[in-house]
C-alpha angles and dihedrals in degrees: 000000000000116000094243092053090048091053091045087057091049092049091049091048092048092048091047092054101045094091094064100077095045092047089051087052090050091053091048092047102039103022126247100279096051091042092058093040136052107268117196100225110006120185115254117270122244112290092245090053091050089052091047090053089055091046088052092052090050091049091053092049092050095042088066091057096041094046093048092051095047093046094047090050090049094047090049091050092243111146125147143140093275093056092044093049093044090052092051092046090048092054094050091044088056092049090052091044093054093047094045091047094047095047094039097241106170121221093010092074092053093042091051091049091050092049089051091050092053091047088056089047091054091054092047090049092051089053097044098048093056 
């Protein structure tokens, strides 16, 4: 498997698992029955869980861009060290982004997001210059 496809799979798996901790917090905060139902006025979740929910939404939004770029490069037969490295960097930037967002680490969250954006830009550049 090409490196960029491997990291696409890791990014998708990470994004697909991010809901678990905040749902566990919801169960702990609301109770099981309200968490699986539709409570009228539920109490707010823990601040970290609220931040993780926003990080998850951001991860989903960016997965669409990253996946499209990696899959277009793959379909076009474009695979090189720049794309492989950018894919690896993107994955680790997303890991750092989720952790920094969840634990409210200022600056790091924005820096990680920016690194991920530039990793996507590298992949797009590799596609567009061919």
